[in-house]
N, C-alpha and C positions, 0 to 999 in steps of 0.2 A: 854206266848207262848202256853202252853198246852191248856188253855181255849180259847184264841183268835184264835188260828190256828188249834185247834183240834188235836194237837200232844201230845202224851203221854210222860211222863217223867220217865217211869219205866225202860228204857234202858239207859245204860251208855252213849252211843253215843248221845242220845237226850239231856241228862243232860249236856254233854260237849259242845254240839252245843248251848244250851241255855246260858251257862256260857260265851262262846265266844261272842255271840251276845250282852250280857250284859256287855261286857268289864271286866269280872272278870279274876282272875289269873288262867287260865286253866291249867297251868303246875302244880300247887299245888292241883288241884281238885282230881285227881285219888287217891292220898294218903288219902285225907279227906273223900272221899266216902267209903273207906275201914276202916275207924276209928270206932272201936266198940262204942266209946263214942257218936259219931254222930248218929249211928244207934239206940242207946239207947234213945237219945234225940228225935229222930224222932218217935220212938215207944211211948214215953211218950206224945209227942204232939198229936199223933193220939188218944191215950187213953183219953187224956183230952178233945179233940174235941168230941169224942163219948159220954163222960160223960156230956158234955155241950149240947148234942142233936144236934150237927152240922151234917147235912146230905147232904150238897151240897157245891159247890164252885162256885164262891167266896162266902165267908161268912164274914159278918161284923156285929158289934154291934152298934146300934144307938137307942136312946130313950129307953134304958133298955130292948131291945129285939134283937134277932138275925134275920138278913135278909140274904136271900140266892138268889144269882143270880144278875147279873148286871142290869137286868130289874127292880130290886127293888131299885136302887139307888135314884131315884127321890122321891119315897115314904119314904124311910129312911131319906133322907135329910129333907123333909117336917116334918116328925115326930120329928126329932132332933131339928129343928128350932122352932117348936111349943111348946117345953117344956119350962116351966118357968125357969128363970136363978137362 
């Protein structure tokens, strides 16, 4: 949603809307968003991404390297399929 529609997910209302659209349990989400363990996990995931030199979204790994942006999907697929099994 954020990437495809240019909408940010930094505000609670946007997160709840995204969850609703994804058919998630929206009633349980506000408590989860306030859970310190979730915030710690998000912080760790961000730190890990920075350490891995991730600098854009979407980011994915294929053929032993990181690819950034949906415009790289075809190239990443080609690189992956070209690798020996």
